[in-house]
C-alpha positions in Angstrom: -19.3 -57.2 -0.3 -19.8 -54.2 2.2 -19.4 -55.3 5.9 -18.8 -53.5 9.2 -15.6 -54.7 11.0 -14.7 -53.1 14.3 -11.6 -53.9 16.1 -11.3 -53.3 20.0 -8.5 -52.6 21.1 -7.3 -52.1 24.9 -6.1 -48.7 23.9 -8.7 -47.8 20.9 -11.1 -48.8 18.5 -11.0 -48.7 14.7 -14.1 -49.3 12.8 -14.9 -48.6 9.6 -17.0 -49.9 6.7 -15.8 -52.0 3.3 -14.9 -54.6 1.9 -12.0 -56.7 3.1 -9.5 -55.8 0.6 -10.1 -52.1 1.0 -11.3 -51.3 4.7 -8.2 -50.2 6.3 -8.4 -47.2 3.9 -11.9 -45.9 5.6 -11.1 -46.6 9.1 -11.5 -44.3 12.4 -9.9 -44.6 15.5 -12.2 -43.9 18.9 -10.1 -43.9 22.3 -11.1 -47.1 24.4 -12.6 -45.1 27.0 -15.5 -46.5 29.5 -18.7 -47.6 27.3 -20.6 -44.6 28.3 -17.9 -42.8 26.2 -16.6 -45.4 23.3 -19.9 -46.7 22.4 -21.7 -43.7 21.7 -19.0 -42.5 18.8 -19.0 -46.3 17.6 -22.9 -46.1 17.0 -22.8 -42.8 15.5 -20.5 -43.7 12.7 -22.0 -47.1 12.2 -25.5 -45.2 11.9 -24.2 -43.0 9.4 -22.4 -45.6 7.3 -25.4 -47.7 7.5 -28.0 -44.9 6.3 -25.5 -43.9 3.6 -25.8 -47.8 2.2 -26.5 -50.6 4.1 -23.8 -53.1 5.4 -25.0 -56.7 6.0 -23.0 -58.3 8.7 -20.1 -56.7 11.6 -17.3 -58.6 12.1 -15.6 -57.9 15.7 -11.8 -58.7 17.2 -11.9 -57.6 20.8 -9.6 -57.3 23.7 -10.9 -59.7 26.1 -11.4 -61.9 28.1 -14.4 -62.8 25.4 -16.8 -65.4 25.3 -16.5 -66.4 21.4 -18.4 -70.2 21.3 -21.7 -68.9 19.4 -23.7 -71.3 21.3 -22.7 -70.1 24.6 -25.0 -66.8 25.9 -21.2 -65.2 26.7 -21.0 -65.2 23.4 -19.4 -61.7 22.5 -19.7 -60.7 26.5 -16.3 -59.2 28.0 -15.0 -61.1 31.1 -13.6 -59.7 34.3 -11.0 -56.7 32.9 -9.5 -54.0 34.8 -10.4 -51.7 31.4 -13.1 -49.7 33.8 -16.5 -50.3 33.1 -15.8 -53.1 30.1 -16.8 -56.1 32.2 -19.7 -57.8 31.0 -20.3 -55.8 28.3 -21.9 -57.2 25.7 -21.5 -56.8 22.2 -24.8 -58.3 20.6 -26.5 -56.2 22.8 -24.8 -52.7 21.8 -25.4 -53.5 18.2 -28.5 -54.7 18.2 -30.0 -51.9 16.6 -28.6 -52.8 13.5 -30.2 -56.7 12.7 -27.6 -58.1 11.1 -25.5 -61.3 11.7 -22.2 -60.7 13.8 -19.0 -62.7 14.0 -17.2 -62.5 16.9 -13.5 -63.3 18.2 -10.5 -62.0 20.4 -8.3 -59.2 18.4 -5.4 -61.6 17.9 -7.5 -64.2 16.3 -9.0 -61.8 13.5 -5.4 -60.6 13.3 -4.7 -64.6 12.3 -7.5 -64.2 10.0 -6.2 -61.6 7.9 -2.5 -62.3 8.0 -3.8 -65.9 6.8 -5.6 -64.7 4.0 -4.1 -61.3 3.1 -1.6 -61.2 4.7 2.4 -62.4 5.6 1.2 -66.1 5.9 0.9 -66.5 1.9 -1.8 -68.7 2.4 -0.4 -70.9 4.4 -2.3 -74.2 5.7 -1.3 -73.6 9.2 -0.3 -70.4 10.6 0.0 -68.6 13.9 0.0 -65.2 14.8 1.3 -63.9 18.0 1.1 -60.6 19.3 4.0 -59.4 21.8 3.0 -56.6 23.4 1.5 -55.4 27.5 0.3 -59.1 27.0 1.3 -61.7 24.7 -1.7 -64.2 22.8 -1.9 -66.4 20.0 -4.3 -67.4 17.2 -4.2 -70.2 15.2 -5.3 -71.0 11.7 -5.5 -73.9 10.2 -6.9 -74.6 6.0 -7.9 -70.9 6.4 -10.2 -71.9 9.6 -9.4 -70.3 12.9 -8.5 -73.8 15.1 -9.9 -73.4 18.7 -12.2 -74.9 21.2 -15.0 -73.3 23.6 -11.9 -70.5 24.6 -9.0 -69.2 22.8 -5.7 -70.7 22.8 -3.4 -68.9 25.5 0.0 -68.9 24.1 1.2 -66.3 26.9 0.7 -68.6 29.9 2.7 -71.8 28.2 5.8 -72.6 30.7 9.2 -72.1 29.4 12.5 -72.2 30.8 14.4 -69.2 32.7 17.4 -67.9 31.2 19.9 -68.3 34.0 20.9 -64.5 33.1 17.7 -62.9 33.7 18.2 -60.5 36.6 14.2 -61.1 37.4 13.8 -64.9 37.3 10.4 -65.3 39.4 8.6 -63.3 36.5 5.5 -60.7 36.7 2.6 -62.7 35.6 0.1 -62.5 38.8 -1.3 -66.1 37.9 1.6 -67.9 37.1 5.2 -65.9 37.5 7.6 -66.6 35.3 5.3 -68.4 32.5 6.5 -66.7 28.8 3.9 -64.0 29.5 5.4 -62.9 32.7 8.9 -63.1 31.0 8.6 -61.7 28.1 5.8 -59.5 27.6 5.6 -55.4 27.2 4.8 -55.3 30.6 7.6 -57.5 31.9 10.3 -55.6 29.9 9.3 -52.3 31.8 9.4 -54.3 35.2 12.8 -55.6 34.9 14.6 -53.0 32.9 12.1 -49.9 33.2 12.2 -49.1 30.5 10.7 -50.1 27.2 12.7 -52.6 24.7 13.2 -50.1 21.7 14.5 -47.7 24.3 17.3 -49.5 25.7 20.5 -49.9 23.8 21.1 -52.4 20.8 23.8 -53.8 22.7 22.0 -54.0 26.0 21.4 -57.7 27.7 17.6 -57.2 27.2 17.2 -57.5 23.7 19.0 -61.0 23.7 16.9 -61.9 26.7 14.2 -61.0 25.1 14.4 -63.0 21.7 16.0 -66.6 24.1 12.1 -66.0 25.3 10.5 -65.8 22.3 12.4 -68.3 20.4 12.0 -70.3 23.1 7.9 -69.8 22.1 8.6 -70.4 18.7 9.8 -73.7 19.1 7.4 -75.0 21.4 4.6 -74.0 18.4 6.8 -75.9 16.0 7.5 -78.7 17.1 3.5 -79.1 18.5 1.7 -77.2 15.7 4.0 -77.5 13.1 3.0 -74.3 11.2 3.9 -73.2 7.9 4.2 -69.7 9.4 4.9 -68.2 12.6 3.8 -64.3 12.8 5.3 -61.6 15.1 3.3 -59.3 16.1 2.3 -56.4 18.5 4.2 -53.6 19.8 7.4 -55.2 21.6 7.9 -56.7 17.9 8.8 -53.4 16.5 11.9 -53.0 18.5 14.7 -52.5 15.4 16.6 -56.2 15.1 14.7 -58.3 17.4 13.0 -60.4 14.6 16.4 -61.0 13.3 17.4 -61.9 16.9 14.2 -64.5 17.5 15.2 -66.1 14.1 18.8 -66.8 15.2 18.0 -67.9 18.3 15.8 -70.0 16.9 18.4 -72.1 14.8 20.6 -72.4 17.5 17.9 -73.3 20.2 16.9 -76.3 17.5 20.6 -77.5 16.6 19.6 -79.1 13.7 17.6 -81.0 15.0 15.0 -80.5 12.4 17.8 -79.9 9.2 15.3 -78.3 7.2 15.3 -75.3 9.4 18.8 -74.8 9.9 19.4 -72.5 7.4 19.0 -68.4 7.5 16.5 -68.4 4.9 14.4 -71.3 5.9 13.8 -69.5 9.3 13.1 -66.3 7.7 10.1 -68.2 5.6 9.3 -69.7 8.6 8.9 -66.7 10.9 7.3 -63.5 9.7 6.5 -59.8 10.3 2.7 -59.2 10.1 2.2 -57.5 6.3 -1.4 -55.7 7.4 -0.2 -54.1 10.6 -1.4 -52.1 12.4 -4.7 -53.1 10.6 -4.8 -56.8 10.6 -7.1 -57.2 13.2 -9.7 -54.7 11.4 -8.9 -56.5 8.4 -9.7 -59.7 9.9 -12.6 -58.9 11.4 -14.0 -57.5 7.7 -12.8 -61.3 6.5 -15.4 -63.1 9.3 -18.1 -60.9 8.5 -17.8 -61.7 5.1 -17.5 -65.4 5.4 -20.8 -65.1 7.6 -22.4 -63.6 5.1 -21.1 -66.4 2.4 -22.4 -69.1 4.5 -26.0 -67.8 5.2 -26.1 -67.1 1.0 -25.2 -71.0 1.2 -27.9 -71.7 3.4 -30.8 -69.8 1.6 -29.7 -71.1 -1.5 -29.9 -74.8 -0.5 -32.8 -74.0 1.0 -34.2 -72.8 -2.2 -33.3 -75.7 -4.5 -35.6 -78.5 -5.6 
Protein backbone atom coordinates (compact mmCIF):
# COMPACT_ATOMS: atom_id res chain seq x y z
CA UNK A 1 0.00 0.00 0.00
CA UNK A 2 1.79 3.13 -1.23
CA UNK A 3 1.49 6.14 1.06
CA UNK A 4 3.41 9.36 1.65
CA UNK A 5 4.78 10.18 5.07
CA UNK A 6 6.13 13.44 6.46
CA UNK A 7 7.83 14.04 9.78
CA UNK A 8 8.17 17.77 10.34
CA UNK A 9 10.84 18.37 12.96
CA UNK A 10 12.37 21.47 14.44
CA UNK A 11 15.63 21.08 12.54
CA UNK A 12 14.68 18.91 9.56
CA UNK A 13 11.79 17.39 7.65
CA UNK A 14 11.88 13.71 6.72
CA UNK A 15 9.67 12.71 3.79
CA UNK A 16 9.23 9.42 1.98
CA UNK A 17 6.80 7.42 -0.14
CA UNK A 18 6.30 3.67 0.24
CA UNK A 19 4.89 1.22 2.77
CA UNK A 20 5.26 1.59 6.56
CA UNK A 21 7.59 -1.41 6.87
CA UNK A 22 10.13 -0.06 4.40
CA UNK A 23 9.50 3.67 4.22
CA UNK A 24 12.56 4.65 6.23
CA UNK A 25 14.75 3.20 3.48
CA UNK A 26 13.45 5.76 0.98
CA UNK A 27 13.41 8.95 3.03
CA UNK A 28 15.02 12.23 2.19
CA UNK A 29 15.91 15.00 4.62
CA UNK A 30 15.09 18.68 4.11
CA UNK A 31 16.29 21.39 6.47
CA UNK A 32 13.56 23.16 8.44
CA UNK A 33 14.12 26.70 7.24
CA UNK A 34 11.12 28.96 6.52
CA UNK A 35 8.10 27.50 4.67
CA UNK A 36 9.14 29.49 1.59
CA UNK A 37 12.40 27.51 1.51
CA UNK A 38 11.33 24.11 2.86
CA UNK A 39 7.94 23.66 1.20
CA UNK A 40 9.07 23.84 -2.47
CA UNK A 41 11.61 21.06 -1.84
CA UNK A 42 8.99 18.95 -0.10
CA UNK A 43 6.45 19.43 -2.88
CA UNK A 44 9.00 18.74 -5.58
CA UNK A 45 9.81 15.35 -4.07
CA UNK A 46 6.14 14.43 -3.57
CA UNK A 47 5.17 15.50 -7.09
CA UNK A 48 7.91 13.36 -8.61
CA UNK A 49 6.91 10.32 -6.53
CA UNK A 50 3.20 10.82 -7.22
CA UNK A 51 3.90 11.02 -10.95
CA UNK A 52 6.03 7.88 -10.82
CA UNK A 53 3.31 5.92 -9.01
CA UNK A 54 0.35 7.47 -7.21
CA UNK A 55 0.17 7.39 -3.44
CA UNK A 56 -3.26 7.30 -1.84
CA UNK A 57 -2.89 9.13 1.47
CA UNK A 58 -0.44 11.35 3.31
CA UNK A 59 0.42 10.91 6.98
CA UNK A 60 2.02 13.80 8.84
CA UNK A 61 3.71 14.01 12.23
CA UNK A 62 4.78 17.56 12.92
CA UNK A 63 6.22 19.87 15.52
CA UNK A 64 3.66 22.10 17.12
CA UNK A 65 1.68 23.51 18.65
CA UNK A 66 -0.56 21.81 16.12
CA UNK A 67 -4.29 21.42 15.58
CA UNK A 68 -4.98 17.66 15.72
CA UNK A 69 -8.77 17.48 16.07
CA UNK A 70 -10.04 16.61 12.58
CA UNK A 71 -13.42 18.24 13.16
CA UNK A 72 -11.93 21.64 13.97
CA UNK A 73 -11.01 24.39 11.52
CA UNK A 74 -7.43 24.48 12.81
CA UNK A 75 -6.77 20.83 11.93
CA UNK A 76 -3.24 20.56 10.61
CA UNK A 77 -2.47 24.22 11.31
CA UNK A 78 0.63 25.14 13.30
CA UNK A 79 -0.06 27.54 16.14
CA UNK A 80 2.16 30.34 17.48
CA UNK A 81 5.77 29.15 17.33
CA UNK A 82 9.17 30.83 17.50
CA UNK A 83 10.18 29.08 14.28
CA UNK A 84 10.28 31.85 11.64
CA UNK A 85 7.15 32.08 9.48
CA UNK A 86 5.70 28.71 10.57
CA UNK A 87 2.95 30.18 12.76
CA UNK A 88 -0.43 29.56 11.07
CA UNK A 89 1.12 27.30 8.43
CA UNK A 90 -1.57 24.91 7.14
CA UNK A 91 -0.62 21.41 6.02
CA UNK A 92 -4.04 20.83 4.36
CA UNK A 93 -3.63 23.95 2.22
CA UNK A 94 -0.01 23.21 1.40
CA UNK A 95 -0.78 19.65 0.25
CA UNK A 96 -4.21 20.21 -1.33
CA UNK A 97 -2.94 19.63 -4.88
CA UNK A 98 -2.54 15.88 -4.29
CA UNK A 99 -6.25 15.45 -3.51
CA UNK A 100 -5.71 12.49 -1.16
CA UNK A 101 -6.77 11.95 2.45
CA UNK A 102 -4.53 13.53 5.08
CA UNK A 103 -4.05 12.35 8.64
CA UNK A 104 -2.17 14.80 10.84
CA UNK A 105 -0.81 14.59 14.36
CA UNK A 106 2.22 15.64 16.38
CA UNK A 107 5.63 14.14 15.70
CA UNK A 108 5.60 12.58 19.17
CA UNK A 109 2.20 10.96 18.59
CA UNK A 110 3.44 9.59 15.28
CA UNK A 111 6.49 8.10 16.98
CA UNK A 112 4.26 6.57 19.65
CA UNK A 113 2.15 4.84 16.99
CA UNK A 114 5.25 3.48 15.27
CA UNK A 115 6.88 2.12 18.41
CA UNK A 116 3.64 0.54 19.64
CA UNK A 117 2.97 -1.23 16.34
CA UNK A 118 6.36 -2.02 14.82
CA UNK A 119 8.90 -0.97 17.45
CA UNK A 120 10.09 -1.79 20.92
CA UNK A 121 6.68 -1.93 22.61
CA UNK A 122 6.05 -5.42 21.28
CA UNK A 123 2.34 -4.80 20.58
CA UNK A 124 1.64 -3.76 24.15
CA UNK A 125 -1.93 -2.64 24.81
CA UNK A 126 -0.90 0.54 26.66
CA UNK A 127 2.20 2.36 25.42
CA UNK A 128 3.66 5.76 26.25
CA UNK A 129 6.34 7.34 24.09
CA UNK A 130 8.33 10.23 25.56
CA UNK A 131 10.81 12.38 23.69
CA UNK A 132 13.41 14.18 25.78
CA UNK A 133 15.11 16.82 23.67
CA UNK A 134 15.03 20.59 23.52
CA UNK A 135 11.61 20.14 25.11
CA UNK A 136 9.77 17.12 26.50
CA UNK A 137 6.68 15.67 24.86
CA UNK A 138 4.63 12.51 25.09
CA UNK A 139 2.17 10.38 23.15
CA UNK A 140 -0.15 7.71 24.54
CA UNK A 141 -1.33 4.71 22.53
CA UNK A 142 -4.01 2.37 23.86
CA UNK A 143 -4.97 -0.72 21.85
CA UNK A 144 -3.00 0.64 18.87
CA UNK A 145 -4.98 3.90 18.85
CA UNK A 146 -3.80 7.34 19.92
CA UNK A 147 -5.41 8.32 23.19
CA UNK A 148 -6.04 12.05 23.20
CA UNK A 149 -8.72 14.65 23.45
CA UNK A 150 -8.94 17.95 21.62
CA UNK A 151 -5.22 18.53 22.15
CA UNK A 152 -2.22 16.30 22.58
CA UNK A 153 -0.91 15.30 26.04
CA UNK A 154 1.44 17.86 27.57
CA UNK A 155 3.56 15.45 29.59
CA UNK A 156 6.46 17.89 29.66
CA UNK A 157 4.54 20.34 31.80
CA UNK A 158 3.63 18.03 34.66
CA UNK A 159 4.82 19.29 38.03
CA UNK A 160 7.44 17.23 39.82
CA UNK A 161 9.38 17.60 43.05
CA UNK A 162 12.53 19.68 42.73
CA UNK A 163 15.65 17.79 43.78
CA UNK A 164 17.38 19.47 46.75
CA UNK A 165 20.73 19.10 44.95
CA UNK A 166 19.58 21.07 41.91
CA UNK A 167 21.73 24.23 41.65
CA UNK A 168 18.96 25.98 39.72
CA UNK A 169 15.71 24.83 41.36
CA UNK A 170 13.64 27.59 39.80
CA UNK A 171 13.76 25.83 36.43
CA UNK A 172 13.63 27.26 32.94
CA UNK A 173 10.09 26.88 31.60
CA UNK A 174 8.80 30.31 30.65
CA UNK A 175 5.29 29.27 31.67
CA UNK A 176 5.76 27.11 34.78
CA UNK A 177 9.36 27.52 35.87
CA UNK A 178 10.22 24.18 37.43
CA UNK A 179 7.85 21.81 35.67
CA UNK A 180 9.35 18.64 34.16
CA UNK A 181 10.40 20.42 30.96
CA UNK A 182 11.79 23.34 32.94
CA UNK A 183 13.98 20.98 34.94
CA UNK A 184 14.86 18.08 32.62
CA UNK A 185 14.72 19.20 28.98
CA UNK A 186 17.84 19.52 26.89
CA UNK A 187 17.52 23.30 27.11
CA UNK A 188 17.37 23.14 30.93
CA UNK A 189 20.44 20.91 31.03
CA UNK A 190 22.45 23.30 28.85
CA UNK A 191 21.44 26.35 30.86
CA UNK A 192 22.18 24.65 34.17
CA UNK A 193 25.55 23.09 33.31
CA UNK A 194 26.67 25.02 30.21
CA UNK A 195 26.92 21.80 28.19
CA UNK A 196 24.88 18.90 26.81
CA UNK A 197 24.49 15.94 29.12
CA UNK A 198 26.56 13.76 26.77
CA UNK A 199 29.42 16.27 27.03
CA UNK A 200 29.61 15.95 30.81
CA UNK A 201 31.78 13.33 32.49
CA UNK A 202 30.04 10.07 33.52
CA UNK A 203 30.49 11.01 37.19
CA UNK A 204 29.09 14.51 36.79
CA UNK A 205 26.15 15.15 39.17
CA UNK A 206 24.05 16.24 36.21
CA UNK A 207 23.63 12.63 35.13
CA UNK A 208 22.07 11.47 38.40
CA UNK A 209 19.95 14.63 38.64
CA UNK A 210 18.56 14.06 35.16
CA UNK A 211 17.85 10.39 35.86
CA UNK A 212 15.95 11.22 39.04
CA UNK A 213 13.77 13.80 37.27
CA UNK A 214 12.92 11.39 34.44
CA UNK A 215 12.28 8.59 36.94
CA UNK A 216 9.74 10.84 38.69
CA UNK A 217 8.00 11.29 35.37
CA UNK A 218 8.02 7.53 34.75
CA UNK A 219 6.63 6.86 38.23
CA UNK A 220 3.79 9.33 37.68
CA UNK A 221 2.95 7.76 34.31
CA UNK A 222 3.22 4.21 35.67
CA UNK A 223 0.86 4.89 38.58
CA UNK A 224 -1.73 6.87 36.60
CA UNK A 225 -1.82 5.33 33.11
CA UNK A 226 -0.53 1.82 33.98
CA UNK A 227 1.35 1.32 30.70
CA UNK A 228 2.89 -1.89 29.41
CA UNK A 229 5.83 0.14 28.05
CA UNK A 230 7.33 3.58 28.55
CA UNK A 231 9.64 4.34 25.63
CA UNK A 232 12.18 7.10 26.16
CA UNK A 233 13.48 8.71 22.97
CA UNK A 234 14.94 12.03 21.89
CA UNK A 235 18.43 13.46 21.81
CA UNK A 236 19.00 13.62 25.57
CA UNK A 237 18.28 9.89 25.90
CA UNK A 238 21.23 9.13 23.62
CA UNK A 239 23.50 9.96 26.56
CA UNK A 240 25.36 6.76 27.50
CA UNK A 241 24.11 5.03 30.66
CA UNK A 242 21.20 7.48 31.15
CA UNK A 243 18.52 4.87 30.43
CA UNK A 244 20.07 2.51 32.98
CA UNK A 245 20.22 5.30 35.56
CA UNK A 246 16.53 6.14 35.00
CA UNK A 247 15.56 2.49 35.51
CA UNK A 248 17.56 2.28 38.74
CA UNK A 249 16.15 5.56 40.07
CA UNK A 250 12.59 4.38 39.35
CA UNK A 251 13.12 1.16 41.32
CA UNK A 252 14.44 3.17 44.25
CA UNK A 253 11.52 5.63 44.14
CA UNK A 254 8.90 2.88 43.93
CA UNK A 255 10.46 1.34 47.06
CA UNK A 256 8.78 -2.04 46.44
CA UNK A 257 5.31 -0.43 46.42
CA UNK A 258 4.46 -2.58 43.39
CA UNK A 259 6.59 -5.73 43.81
CA UNK A 260 6.20 -6.64 40.13
CA UNK A 261 8.47 -3.67 39.32
CA UNK A 262 11.11 -4.34 41.96
CA UNK A 263 13.50 -6.36 39.83
CA UNK A 264 16.00 -4.98 37.35
CA UNK A 265 14.59 -7.21 34.61
CA UNK A 266 10.99 -6.07 35.16
CA UNK A 267 11.90 -2.38 34.96
CA UNK A 268 14.03 -3.00 31.86
CA UNK A 269 10.97 -4.51 30.19
CA UNK A 270 8.89 -1.50 31.23
CA UNK A 271 11.24 1.36 30.30
CA UNK A 272 12.79 0.95 26.87
CA UNK A 273 14.69 2.73 24.13
CA UNK A 274 12.91 3.25 20.78
CA UNK A 275 13.63 0.54 18.21
CA UNK A 276 12.87 2.65 15.12
CA UNK A 277 14.85 5.80 15.93
CA UNK A 278 15.62 8.09 14.18
CA UNK A 279 12.68 7.22 11.91
CA UNK A 280 9.96 6.53 14.50
CA UNK A 281 7.93 9.62 13.56
CA UNK A 282 8.18 8.94 9.83
CA UNK A 283 7.11 5.30 10.22
CA UNK A 284 4.23 6.38 12.45
CA UNK A 285 3.06 8.90 9.87
CA UNK A 286 3.05 6.13 7.25
CA UNK A 287 1.05 3.86 9.56
CA UNK A 288 -1.53 6.59 10.10
CA UNK A 289 -1.83 7.13 6.34
CA UNK A 290 -2.25 3.39 5.83
CA UNK A 291 -4.94 3.36 8.50
CA UNK A 292 -7.01 6.10 6.85
CA UNK A 293 -6.92 4.20 3.55
CA UNK A 294 -8.14 1.03 5.23
CA UNK A 295 -10.90 2.94 6.99
CA UNK A 296 -12.13 4.47 3.74
CA UNK A 297 -11.99 1.07 2.01
CA UNK A 298 -14.17 -0.44 4.73
CA UNK A 299 -16.63 2.44 4.49
CA UNK A 300 -16.82 2.02 0.71
CA UNK A 301 -17.34 -1.73 1.04
CA UNK A 302 -20.13 -1.16 3.57
CA UNK A 303 -21.87 1.25 1.19
CA UNK A 304 -21.71 -1.29 -1.63
CA UNK A 305 -23.01 -4.17 0.50
CA UNK A 306 -26.62 -5.20 -0.28
